[in-house]
C-alpha positions as CSV (number, residue, x, y, z in Angstrom):
1,M,-47.1,23.0,34.6
2,S,-48.6,24.2,31.6
3,G,-49.0,22.8,28.4
4,R,-46.9,25.7,26.6
5,V,-43.9,24.6,29.5
6,I,-44.5,21.0,28.8
7,A,-43.8,21.4,25.0
8,V,-40.8,23.5,25.0
9,A,-39.1,20.8,27.4
10,A,-40.0,17.9,25.0
11,A,-38.8,19.8,21.8
12,A,-35.6,20.4,24.1
13,V,-35.3,16.7,24.7
14,V,-35.9,16.0,21.1
15,L,-33.8,18.9,19.3
16,G,-31.1,18.9,22.2
17,P,-28.8,15.8,21.0
18,L,-29.4,16.8,17.3
19,I,-28.3,20.5,17.8
20,W,-25.2,18.9,19.8
21,L,-24.5,16.6,16.6
22,W,-24.8,19.3,13.9
23,Q,-22.5,21.6,15.9
24,A,-20.0,18.5,16.7
25,S,-20.1,18.1,13.1
26,L,-19.1,21.3,12.0
27,L,-15.5,21.8,10.4
28,P,-13.3,24.5,11.5
29,S,-12.4,27.1,8.5
30,A,-8.7,25.5,8.5
31,Y,-7.9,22.2,10.3
32,S,-5.0,19.9,10.0
33,V,-5.3,15.9,9.2
34,M,-3.0,15.2,12.1
35,D,-6.3,16.1,14.4
36,R,-7.3,12.9,13.1
37,G,-4.5,11.0,14.9
38,H,-1.4,12.0,16.1
39,A,2.1,9.7,14.7
40,G,4.5,11.9,16.5
41,H,4.3,9.7,19.7
42,G,7.5,12.1,21.3
43,G,10.1,11.0,19.2
44,P,12.2,12.7,16.1
45,T,9.9,14.3,14.0
46,R,9.7,14.9,9.9
47,S,7.8,17.2,8.1
48,V,6.3,16.0,4.9
49,T,8.0,18.5,2.9
50,S,11.3,16.7,3.7
51,L,10.2,13.5,2.1
52,I,12.0,14.0,-1.3
53,A,13.9,12.8,-4.4
54,D,17.5,13.4,-4.5
55,P,18.0,17.8,-4.8
56,D,20.9,17.0,-6.2
57,R,20.2,14.5,-8.9
58,R,19.6,15.8,-12.7
59,A,16.0,15.0,-13.7
60,D,15.9,12.9,-16.7
61,V,12.6,13.8,-17.9
62,L,11.5,17.4,-18.2
63,V,7.9,18.1,-18.2
64,T,6.1,21.6,-18.1
65,L,2.1,21.5,-17.5
66,T,0.5,24.7,-17.8
67,A,-3.6,24.5,-16.1
68,R,-6.2,26.6,-17.6
69,E,-10.2,26.8,-17.2
70,Q,-11.4,27.5,-20.6
71,R,-13.7,25.9,-23.1
72,F,-11.9,23.3,-25.8
73,R,-12.9,21.1,-27.9
74,L,-12.4,17.2,-28.2
75,P,-11.3,15.7,-31.5
76,S,-14.7,15.0,-32.3
77,G,-15.2,18.8,-32.0
78,R,-17.5,18.6,-29.4
79,P,-17.0,21.3,-26.9
80,V,-16.6,21.1,-23.5
81,D,-16.6,23.9,-20.3
82,G,-13.9,22.8,-18.2
83,Y,-9.8,22.8,-17.7
84,T,-7.1,21.7,-19.5
85,L,-3.3,20.9,-19.3
86,N,-1.2,22.6,-22.1
87,G,-4.9,23.7,-23.9
88,R,-5.9,20.1,-23.7
89,S,-7.7,17.5,-21.9
90,P,-6.5,14.7,-21.7
91,G,-3.0,16.2,-20.8
92,P,0.2,15.1,-22.6
93,V,1.1,11.7,-21.9
94,I,4.4,11.8,-19.8
95,R,6.8,9.0,-20.8
96,A,9.7,7.6,-18.6
97,A,11.8,4.9,-18.3
98,A,12.2,2.8,-14.9
99,G,14.8,4.6,-12.5
100,Q,14.7,7.7,-14.3
101,L,13.9,11.2,-12.5
102,V,10.8,12.8,-13.6
103,Q,10.4,16.5,-13.0
104,V,7.2,18.1,-13.8
105,R,6.6,22.0,-13.4
106,L,2.9,22.5,-12.8
107,I,2.0,26.4,-13.7
108,N,-1.8,27.6,-12.6
109,E,-2.8,30.3,-15.3
110,S,-6.3,30.2,-14.7
111,V,-7.9,27.4,-12.5
112,P,-9.7,29.9,-10.0
113,D,-9.8,27.2,-7.0
114,G,-6.1,26.2,-7.1
115,V,-4.8,22.8,-8.7
116,T,-2.1,20.1,-7.5
117,L,-0.9,16.9,-9.4
118,H,-1.2,13.6,-7.7
119,W,0.6,10.6,-9.3
120,H,-2.1,8.1,-9.1
121,G,-0.4,4.6,-8.6
122,V,3.1,6.0,-8.4
123,D,5.2,5.8,-5.2
124,V,6.5,8.9,-5.3
125,P,8.4,10.5,-2.2
126,N,5.3,12.2,0.1
127,A,6.5,15.5,-0.7
128,A,5.3,14.8,-4.5
129,D,1.8,13.4,-3.8
130,G,0.1,16.6,-4.8
131,V,-2.7,16.4,-1.9
132,A,-3.8,19.9,-1.2
133,G,-4.2,20.2,2.2
134,V,-1.9,17.3,3.0
135,T,1.6,17.1,1.4
136,Q,1.1,21.0,-0.3
137,D,-1.2,23.9,-0.9
138,A,-3.1,24.1,-3.8
139,V,-1.5,26.2,-6.5
140,R,-3.2,29.1,-6.9
141,P,-3.9,31.3,-10.4
142,G,-0.6,32.7,-11.2
143,Q,1.4,30.2,-8.8
144,E,3.8,27.6,-9.8
145,F,4.9,24.2,-8.1
146,T,7.8,21.7,-9.1
147,Y,7.1,17.4,-8.3
148,R,9.7,15.5,-8.6
149,F,10.2,11.4,-8.3
150,V,12.0,8.4,-9.2
151,A,9.7,6.3,-12.0
152,G,10.8,3.2,-9.7
153,R,8.5,1.2,-11.6
154,A,7.5,-0.2,-15.2
155,G,4.1,0.2,-15.5
156,T,0.8,1.8,-16.6
157,F,-0.1,5.0,-14.1
158,W,-1.9,8.2,-14.4
159,Y,-2.0,11.9,-12.8
160,H,-5.1,14.1,-12.0
161,S,-5.7,17.1,-9.9
162,H,-6.4,16.5,-6.0
163,Q,-7.6,19.8,-5.1
164,M,-11.4,19.7,-5.7
165,S,-10.7,16.5,-7.5
166,H,-14.7,15.3,-7.9
167,E,-15.3,18.4,-10.0
168,Q,-11.7,19.0,-11.6
169,V,-10.7,15.6,-12.5
170,R,-14.2,15.4,-13.7
171,R,-13.6,18.6,-16.0
172,G,-10.6,17.4,-17.5
173,L,-7.5,18.0,-15.4
174,L,-5.9,14.4,-16.0
175,G,-3.5,12.7,-18.3
176,A,-1.3,9.3,-18.7
177,L,2.1,8.3,-17.3
178,V,3.6,5.7,-19.0
179,V,7.0,4.4,-17.4
180,S,8.8,1.7,-19.7
181,E,11.3,-0.6,-18.9
182,P,15.0,0.6,-19.5
183,R,15.4,-1.9,-22.4
184,P,11.5,-2.1,-23.8
185,P,10.9,-5.3,-25.9
186,T,11.2,-5.0,-29.6
187,G,8.8,-5.9,-31.9
188,V,6.0,-5.0,-29.6
189,A,3.4,-1.9,-30.5
190,D,2.3,0.2,-27.2
191,V,-1.0,1.6,-27.0
192,V,-2.4,4.3,-24.4
193,A,-6.6,3.5,-24.3
194,L,-7.0,6.4,-21.5
195,T,-10.4,6.8,-21.0
196,H,-12.7,9.5,-19.8
197,V,-16.1,10.6,-19.5
198,Y,-16.9,14.5,-21.2
199,G,-20.3,15.5,-20.4
200,G,-21.8,12.1,-20.5
201,V,-19.8,10.6,-23.7
202,R,-16.8,8.3,-23.1
203,T,-13.8,9.1,-24.7
204,L,-10.5,7.6,-25.8
205,N,-7.3,9.9,-25.7
206,G,-10.2,12.3,-25.9
207,Y,-11.4,10.6,-29.2
208,E,-15.2,9.5,-29.5
209,G,-16.1,5.9,-30.6
210,E,-13.3,3.9,-32.1
211,V,-9.8,4.6,-31.7
212,R,-7.6,2.9,-34.4
213,A,-4.0,1.9,-33.9
214,E,-1.6,0.2,-36.4
215,A,-0.6,-3.6,-35.5
216,P,1.3,-6.0,-38.0
217,P,-0.2,-9.6,-38.8
218,G,1.3,-11.8,-36.4
219,G,2.8,-8.9,-33.9
220,R,1.9,-8.4,-30.6
221,T,0.9,-5.1,-28.8
222,R,0.2,-4.4,-25.4
223,V,-2.8,-2.1,-24.8
224,R,-2.6,0.1,-21.4
225,V,-6.2,0.6,-20.5
226,I,-6.7,3.5,-17.8
227,N,-9.9,3.9,-15.9
228,T,-10.2,7.9,-14.8
229,D,-13.7,7.3,-14.4
230,N,-16.1,7.1,-10.8
231,G,-17.2,3.5,-11.7
232,E,-15.8,0.0,-12.3
233,M,-15.7,-0.8,-16.3
234,P,-15.6,-3.7,-18.1
235,V,-13.0,-4.1,-21.0
236,W,-13.4,-7.3,-24.2
237,V,-11.2,-8.3,-27.1
238,A,-12.7,-9.6,-30.1
239,G,-11.1,-11.5,-32.5
240,A,-8.3,-13.0,-30.7
241,P,-7.3,-14.2,-27.4
242,Y,-5.4,-11.7,-25.2
243,R,-3.2,-12.0,-21.9
244,L,-3.6,-9.8,-19.2
245,L,-0.1,-8.7,-18.4
246,G,-0.2,-5.9,-15.7
247,V,-2.6,-4.7,-13.2
248,D,-2.1,-1.4,-11.8
249,G,1.3,-1.0,-13.0
250,T,2.6,-4.4,-11.6
251,E,3.4,-7.5,-14.1
252,L,1.3,-10.4,-13.2
253,N,3.1,-13.8,-13.1
254,G,2.7,-16.3,-15.7
255,P,-0.4,-15.3,-17.4
256,A,-2.2,-17.3,-19.4
257,Q,-4.5,-16.7,-22.7
258,V,-8.1,-15.7,-22.4
259,W,-10.3,-16.3,-25.2
260,D,-13.8,-15.5,-23.6
261,A,-13.8,-13.3,-20.5
262,R,-14.1,-9.7,-19.4
263,V,-11.7,-7.6,-17.3
264,L,-13.3,-5.4,-15.2
265,V,-11.2,-2.0,-14.4
266,T,-11.6,-0.4,-11.0
267,A,-12.2,3.4,-11.4
268,G,-8.5,4.7,-10.9
269,G,-7.3,1.3,-11.7
270,R,-5.5,0.2,-14.9
271,A,-5.3,-3.2,-17.1
272,D,-2.1,-3.9,-19.7
273,L,-3.6,-6.6,-22.0
274,E,-1.3,-8.1,-24.8
275,V,-2.5,-9.1,-27.8
276,V,-1.4,-11.4,-30.7
277,M,-2.7,-10.0,-34.3
278,P,-4.1,-12.8,-36.2
279,E,-1.7,-14.0,-39.2
280,D,-4.2,-13.4,-41.9
281,G,-4.1,-9.4,-41.0
282,S,-7.6,-9.5,-39.7
283,P,-8.6,-6.4,-37.3
284,V,-9.2,-7.2,-33.4
285,R,-11.5,-5.0,-31.4
286,I,-10.8,-3.9,-27.9
287,E,-14.1,-3.0,-26.4
288,I,-14.1,-0.3,-23.7
289,G,-16.5,0.0,-21.5
290,G,-19.1,-1.1,-24.2
291,S,-19.3,2.2,-26.1
292,A,-15.6,3.1,-27.0
293,A,-13.0,0.6,-28.7
294,V,-9.6,0.5,-30.0
295,V,-9.1,-1.3,-33.0
296,L,-6.3,-3.0,-33.6
297,G,-4.6,-3.8,-37.3
298,S,-2.7,-2.9,-40.2
299,G,-5.5,-1.8,-42.6
300,S,-9.0,-0.1,-42.7
301,S,-10.9,-3.3,-42.1
302,T,-14.4,-2.8,-40.4
303,T,-15.5,-3.9,-37.4
304,W,-18.6,-4.5,-35.4
305,A,-19.2,-3.8,-31.5
306,T,-19.6,-7.3,-29.6
307,P,-21.1,-8.2,-26.5
308,P,-19.6,-8.6,-23.3
309,P,-18.9,-11.9,-22.3
310,A,-20.9,-13.4,-19.1
311,Q,-17.7,-14.4,-17.5
312,A,-15.6,-12.1,-15.8
313,L,-11.6,-12.8,-15.1
314,D,-11.3,-13.8,-11.4
315,L,-7.5,-12.2,-10.1
316,L,-7.8,-14.2,-7.5
317,S,-6.9,-17.1,-9.7
318,Y,-5.3,-15.9,-12.7
319,G,-1.8,-16.8,-13.5
320,K,0.8,-18.4,-11.4
321,R,1.6,-18.5,-7.8
322,T,5.3,-17.0,-6.8
323,P,6.6,-15.8,-3.3
324,V,6.5,-12.4,-2.1
325,S,9.0,-10.4,-0.3
326,F,7.1,-10.5,2.9
327,D,5.3,-12.3,5.1
328,P,1.5,-11.4,5.3
329,D,0.6,-13.8,7.9
330,R,2.9,-12.1,10.3
331,P,1.9,-8.6,10.3
332,D,3.0,-6.0,12.5
333,R,0.2,-3.9,12.6
334,R,-3.6,-5.2,11.8
335,F,-6.4,-2.6,10.8
336,P,-9.9,-3.3,10.1
337,Y,-11.7,-0.9,7.3
338,E,-15.5,-1.7,7.8
339,I,-17.2,0.9,5.3
340,G,-20.4,1.6,6.0
341,R,-23.7,4.5,6.0
342,R,-26.1,6.1,8.4
343,P,-27.5,9.2,8.7
344,G,-26.1,12.3,10.4
345,F,-24.4,15.4,9.6
346,L,-21.3,16.0,7.6
347,D,-19.9,19.6,8.4
348,G,-23.4,20.6,9.5
349,V,-25.3,19.3,6.7
350,P,-27.8,16.6,7.2
351,G,-27.9,13.6,5.0
352,M,-26.8,9.8,4.6
353,W,-23.0,9.8,5.0
354,W,-20.4,7.3,4.3
355,T,-18.8,5.8,7.7
356,I,-15.8,4.4,8.3
357,N,-15.5,1.9,11.1
358,G,-18.6,3.0,12.6
359,H,-17.4,6.9,12.6
360,L,-18.4,9.8,10.5
361,Y,-15.8,12.0,9.0
362,P,-13.8,13.7,10.7
363,D,-13.9,11.7,13.7
364,I,-11.9,9.0,12.0
365,P,-9.1,7.6,13.4
366,A,-6.0,7.7,11.0
367,F,-4.3,4.0,10.6
368,I,-0.8,4.6,12.5
369,V,2.4,2.6,11.3
370,A,6.3,2.8,11.8
371,E,8.5,2.2,8.9
372,G,9.2,-1.3,7.9
373,D,6.0,-2.4,9.4
374,V,4.1,-5.1,7.7
375,V,0.5,-4.3,7.4
376,R,-2.6,-6.2,7.3
377,M,-6.0,-4.4,6.5
378,R,-9.2,-6.1,6.1
379,I,-11.9,-4.1,4.0
380,A,-15.7,-4.9,4.2
381,N,-18.0,-3.1,2.9
382,R,-21.4,-2.9,4.4
383,S,-22.7,0.4,2.4
384,G,-25.0,-0.6,-0.2
385,E,-22.9,0.3,-2.6
386,A,-19.2,-0.6,-4.2
387,H,-16.6,1.5,-3.4
388,P,-13.2,1.7,-5.5
389,M,-11.0,2.2,-2.8
390,H,-7.4,4.0,-3.9
391,L,-4.2,4.2,-1.3
392,H,-1.7,6.6,-2.2
393,G,1.9,5.6,-1.9
394,H,2.0,2.2,-1.7
395,H,1.1,-1.1,-3.4
396,A,-1.1,-3.8,-1.6
397,L,-1.4,-7.5,-1.9
398,V,-4.3,-8.9,-2.4
399,L,-4.9,-11.9,0.3
400,S,-8.5,-12.9,0.1
401,R,-11.9,-12.2,-1.0
402,N,-14.8,-13.7,0.9
403,G,-12.8,-15.9,2.7
404,V,-11.3,-17.3,-0.7
405,P,-7.8,-17.1,-0.6
406,A,-5.6,-15.8,-3.7
407,T,-4.0,-18.9,-5.4
408,G,-3.0,-17.2,-8.5
409,S,-0.1,-14.7,-9.4
410,P,0.6,-12.3,-6.7
411,W,-2.5,-9.4,-7.3
412,W,-0.7,-6.1,-6.1
413,V,-3.2,-3.0,-6.4
414,D,-3.3,0.5,-5.7
415,S,-6.8,0.7,-6.6
416,L,-9.5,-2.3,-5.5
417,D,-13.0,-2.4,-6.1
418,V,-14.5,-3.4,-3.0
419,G,-18.7,-4.6,-4.0
420,D,-21.4,-4.6,-1.6
421,G,-21.1,-7.4,0.9
422,D,-17.2,-8.1,0.1
423,I,-14.5,-8.2,2.4
424,Y,-11.0,-8.3,1.2
425,E,-7.7,-9.2,3.1
426,I,-4.8,-7.2,1.8
427,A,-1.2,-6.6,2.8
428,F,1.8,-4.7,2.2
429,V,4.9,-3.2,3.9
430,A,5.2,0.2,5.0
431,G,8.3,1.3,3.2
432,N,7.5,4.9,1.9
433,P,7.1,7.4,5.1
434,G,4.4,10.4,5.1
435,I,1.4,10.6,5.7
436,W,-1.3,8.8,2.8
437,M,-4.8,9.3,1.6
438,D,-6.7,5.7,1.7
439,H,-10.1,6.7,0.1
440,C,-13.1,5.5,-2.2
441,H,-11.9,6.7,-5.8
442,Q,-15.8,7.5,-6.5
443,L,-14.7,10.9,-5.9
444,V,-17.7,12.2,-4.8
445,H,-17.9,9.6,-2.0
446,A,-14.7,11.2,-0.9
447,T,-16.4,14.3,-0.3
448,E,-19.1,12.5,1.5
449,G,-16.3,11.2,4.1
450,L,-15.3,7.8,2.9
451,V,-11.4,9.1,3.3
452,A,-8.9,7.9,5.7
453,H,-5.1,8.3,6.2
454,L,-2.1,5.9,6.8
455,M,0.3,8.0,8.9
456,Y,3.9,7.1,10.0
457,E,5.1,7.6,13.3
458,G,7.0,10.8,13.5
459,V,5.9,12.6,10.7
460,T,4.0,15.8,10.6
461,T,2.4,18.2,8.1
462,P,2.5,22.1,7.9
463,F,-0.5,22.2,5.7
464,H,-3.8,22.2,6.4
465,A,-7.6,22.1,4.8
466,G,-9.7,25.1,4.1
467,G,-7.7,28.4,5.6
468,E,-6.4,31.0,3.2
469,A,-5.0,28.5,1.0
470,G,-8.3,27.0,0.4
471,N,-7.5,23.6,0.0
472,E,-10.1,21.0,-0.6
473,P,-8.2,17.4,-1.4
474,E,-11.3,16.1,-2.5
């Protein structure tokens, strides 16, 4: 056998498997997430389009949001090339009371790749989840789409595009959603602190540096911190103690005063802090990420930035334990969600990609559940980086971290930061039928394959990723 023949044979042995892996990784021009795991099981089926709020009920809150691609200015005057809602970014704060039906008309005036709105942390009916290619088609320029959902619980939430979200969220398609109690407590000031980084500059509600808010001496103020960026963010208070009232739109039970500890707010997560102002009128400073702050007070007193406390508040033991409405120790379904990383091909591109249960996207089976199931999930991260994991349509109860059980207030999350080497046990009741994303909210990681789906038996979708609609949810 000639040397050339031997060389060709050797090359085929080496390159053949690589070519097969490359070809197997290529995504079709249009595909359904149903291909990842069929949830029909031969019984009656429902389309995600049928999972809607009562169509005969009149809306209590009506909002129109017009999305544009444009150059805009932050209140500081800094120009930003990005996207706006009603001519601004962040978009308008949407406010509702618990139990009200919210109706939002989204008009795409000029976002060329299309746009959707996802209601982050709100357990909306599936048709209103706003995920391009899963629950709807992206809204193209000149088109519109209407979202309807009941704001079922009081809390702090936000909204953002879920079409090309890694780009559109970063460049401005987002805003705050605040759901109050039907009868809010009197005498409590309420401050929204939505943080977003534009071009490397951290802002609060679009403002750079300090944001001041009126707060009378001796009065209580609720500060709603919303982290819209891709990484975990520390928050701490200087000038007074605080209580952490809520996380991810759920109140904590029996929160105690905290004097010298920082709160870590997950990417996509929210933290509601209550501050009681000093009787002498001294200002209180809430540090947001170390480069922005909310300053509470009734005057113009000067405040100075303070370093973060060494200790982080541990939500496994914070607050008082109280029973929950289901038994997480008797689950109907158990799922591993093991996050790793390895070389391979993703849609034909070679690289180091994230894996779920050892598989590269799209070879990731769905988590199949039936309505009413108690679901227990073990999230283990062995990937080398932290991942803020976000489950759509549900809130999960944190049971343990690295084998240490939760002993404080029930800690409910929709966004959970899972550090490298960490193992979390979580549980939830499958009480909201649909097809739901369960993905990393470091949104670039999601484009790199860190995406799974929770699918209910008997639920299907007519929508496809890619295709003529150009759906790109991440």
